[in-house]
C-alpha positions in Angstrom: 57.5 -0.4 18.7 56.7 -2.2 15.4 54.4 -4.6 17.5 52.5 -1.5 18.6 52.0 0.0 15.2 50.9 -3.4 13.9 48.4 -3.6 16.7 47.2 -0.1 16.0 46.8 -0.8 12.3 44.8 -4.0 13.2 42.6 -2.1 15.6 41.9 0.5 12.9 41.0 -2.1 10.3 38.5 -3.8 12.8 37.0 -0.4 13.6 36.5 0.3 9.8 35.1 -3.3 9.3 32.7 -2.5 12.3 31.6 0.7 11.0 30.9 -0.4 7.3 27.2 -0.8 6.5 26.1 -4.0 4.7 25.4 -3.7 1.1 21.9 -2.4 0.0 19.7 -4.7 -2.1 17.5 -3.2 -4.8 14.0 -4.5 -5.9 11.8 -3.7 -8.9 8.1 -4.5 -9.7 8.9 -5.1 -13.3 8.5 -8.3 -15.3 12.3 -9.3 -14.6 11.9 -10.0 -11.2 13.5 -8.7 -7.9 17.2 -8.3 -8.3 19.4 -8.6 -5.2 22.6 -6.7 -4.8 22.1 -4.8 -8.1 22.7 -1.1 -8.7 19.5 1.1 -8.8 20.4 2.5 -12.2 20.7 -0.9 -13.7 17.5 -2.3 -12.3 15.6 0.9 -13.2 16.8 0.6 -16.9 15.9 -3.1 -17.3 13.4 -3.6 -20.2 9.9 -4.2 -19.3 8.9 -6.6 -22.0 12.2 -8.3 -23.1 11.4 -10.3 -26.1 8.1 -9.1 -26.6 7.7 -6.9 -30.1 5.6 -3.8 -29.9 2.7 -4.0 -32.3 3.1 -2.3 -35.6 -0.5 -1.0 -35.9 -2.2 -1.0 -32.7 -6.3 -0.6 -32.8 -5.7 1.7 -29.7 -3.1 3.6 -27.8 -2.8 4.2 -24.1 -1.4 6.8 -21.8 -0.1 6.0 -18.3 0.9 9.2 -16.6 2.7 9.3 -13.1 1.2 7.3 -10.4 0.2 8.8 -6.9 1.2 7.0 -3.9 0.8 7.8 -0.2 3.7 10.0 1.1 4.5 7.5 3.8 5.9 5.0 1.2 7.1 7.5 -1.4 10.8 6.9 -0.8 13.5 4.3 -2.0 13.6 2.4 1.4 10.9 -0.4 1.8 8.5 0.7 4.5 7.1 -2.6 6.3 4.3 -2.5 8.9 4.8 -4.1 12.3 1.4 -3.4 13.6 -1.7 -1.2 12.9 0.2 2.1 14.1 4.1 1.3 13.6 6.3 1.0 10.5 9.8 0.0 10.0 12.2 1.8 7.4 14.6 -0.8 6.0 17.7 1.1 4.9 19.4 -1.8 3.3 16.2 -3.0 1.3 15.5 -0.5 -1.4 13.2 -0.1 -4.4 15.2 0.6 -7.7 13.1 3.7 -8.3 10.3 5.3 -6.3 7.4 3.1 -5.6 5.1 5.4 -7.8 7.6 4.9 -10.8 7.9 1.3 -10.2 4.2 0.9 -10.2 3.8 3.1 -13.2 6.5 1.1 -15.2 5.0 -2.2 -14.4 1.5 -1.3 -15.1 2.5 0.1 -18.6 4.4 -2.8 -19.4 1.7 -5.2 -18.5 -1.2 -3.1 -20.2 0.8 -3.0 -23.5 1.0 -6.9 -23.3 -2.6 -7.5 -22.4 -3.9 -4.8 -24.9 -1.5 -5.3 -27.6 -0.7 -1.7 -27.9 1.9 0.9 -27.0 2.0 3.4 -24.2 2.4 6.8 -25.7 2.7 9.1 -22.7 5.0 12.0 -23.2 5.2 10.9 -26.8 3.5 12.2 -30.2 1.1 9.8 -31.7 -0.8 9.6 -35.0 -4.5 10.9 -35.1 -7.4 8.6 -36.1 -6.3 5.9 -33.4 -8.3 6.0 -30.1 -6.1 6.9 -27.0 -7.1 6.0 -23.5 -5.6 7.8 -20.6 -5.1 5.7 -17.4 -4.8 7.5 -14.2 -4.0 5.7 -10.9 -4.1 7.0 -7.4 -2.8 4.4 -5.0 -4.4 4.9 -1.4 -2.7 1.9 0.4 0.5 0.3 -0.5 1.2 -1.8 2.6 4.0 -4.4 3.2 3.4 -7.0 5.9 6.5 -9.2 6.1 5.4 -12.9 6.0 1.7 -12.0 5.9 0.5 -9.9 2.9 1.1 -7.2 0.3 -1.8 -4.8 0.1 -2.6 -2.4 -2.8 -5.8 -0.3 -2.9 -6.1 2.2 -5.7 -8.7 4.4 -7.4 -8.2 4.3 -11.2 -9.7 5.8 -14.2 -9.8 5.2 -18.0 -10.7 8.2 -20.1 -11.1 8.3 -24.0 -8.9 11.2 -25.0 -10.8 13.9 -26.8 -14.3 12.8 -25.5 -16.0 13.1 -22.0 -16.2 9.1 -21.6 -14.6 8.2 -18.6 -14.7 5.1 -16.2 -13.8 5.3 -12.7 -13.3 2.1 -10.6 -11.4 0.8 -7.5 -9.1 -2.2 -7.1 -8.3 -3.8 -3.8 -5.6 -6.7 -3.9 -4.4 -8.3 -0.7 -1.8 -10.8 -1.7 -0.6 -13.3 0.8 3.2 -13.7 1.1 5.6 -16.0 2.7 8.8 -15.0 4.6 11.4 -12.6 3.3 11.6 -9.5 1.3 11.6 -11.4 -2.2 8.2 -13.0 -1.3 6.8 -9.6 -0.3 8.2 -7.8 -3.5 6.6 -10.7 -5.4 3.3 -10.1 -3.6 3.3 -6.5 -4.7 3.9 -7.6 -8.3 1.0 -9.8 -8.2 -1.2 -7.1 -6.7 -0.1 -4.6 -9.7 -0.8 -7.5 -12.1 -4.4 -7.8 -10.8 -4.9 -4.0 -10.9 -3.7 -4.1 -14.6 -6.2 -6.9 -15.4 -8.9 -4.7 -14.0 -7.8 -1.8 -16.0 -7.3 -3.7 -19.2 -11.0 -4.9 -18.7 -12.1 -1.3 -18.4 -10.3 -0.3 -21.4 -11.9 -3.0 -23.5 -15.5 -2.1 -22.1 -14.9 1.6 -22.8 -13.5 0.8 -26.3 -16.5 -1.4 -27.1 -19.1 1.2 -26.3 -17.6 3.7 -28.9 -18.2 1.9 -32.3 -22.0 1.7 -31.4 -22.2 5.4 -30.8 -20.0 6.3 -33.8 -22.6 4.4 -36.1 -25.3 6.9 -34.9 -26.6 10.0 -36.8 -26.1 13.4 -35.5 -29.3 13.6 -33.8 -29.1 10.3 -32.2 -25.4 10.9 -31.2 -26.7 14.2 -29.3 -29.5 12.3 -27.6 -27.0 9.5 -26.6 -24.8 12.3 -25.1 -27.6 13.6 -23.2 -28.2 10.1 -21.5 -24.9 8.9 -20.4 -24.2 5.1 -21.2 -23.7 3.0 -17.9 -20.6 0.9 -18.3 -20.0 -1.2 -15.2 -16.5 -1.4 -13.5 -15.0 -4.9 -14.1 -15.6 -7.5 -11.3 -12.7 -8.2 -8.8 -10.4 -10.6 -10.2 -9.2 -12.5 -7.0 -8.7 -10.6 -4.0 -11.7 -9.0 -2.0 -12.9 -5.6 -2.2 -15.9 -4.1 -4.1 -15.5 -2.1 -7.2 -17.4 0.9 -7.7 -19.8 1.4 -10.6 -19.3 4.2 -13.1 -21.4 6.3 -15.6 -19.6 6.8 -19.0 -20.8 9.9 -20.9 -21.3 9.1 -24.5 -18.6 10.3 -26.7 -19.5 13.5 -28.6 
């Protein structure tokens, strides 16, 4: 009888082991890298710019609102393409937060470092400092294991309180090696390319403002009637044309 009970217990333990799922791995697009075996809350709360002090009196401020991503990838599980019409949902390979949040957080951290500024989205900020709102609509966020990570997005930079706006496009197709870590790193490089393009756009828009500010009232009105053409920044590395933009003069 004891032997039967022991055998039954052993069978139960084996069944539980067979039914238990492997642990999930969580990834982030932040500068800290792609954690493995980490909890989602710990990964999501990791600082974006560890060791980089915020500027005391930045010359400009930015706002990075939530980022739109395609509904097919707006989930915690990594979605990888197997061919042009099929995808796999990886239950054990997950983003630490939703992809739109991951892109927004990584973009905000990178832009604050590139521009020496602060992201004041959702926070009060002082008057007298120009603020640039950066809106991003991701149209493609594709993961091809062992091949490439693709990010295609239309983004705009608007000088808050004016009609000045720059609308451009970034297409980044980063080659990747085998494995999920390499794929996540490819997406991180793609977001970094987009942030470089956006930072260049902010600088271009900011450079156009002082020239108009020195004009008299009549000249300013004439400049507003004839919008200043500010070109989109050239693509930094990956292929894909960028759209031109017309930027109305600030009133």
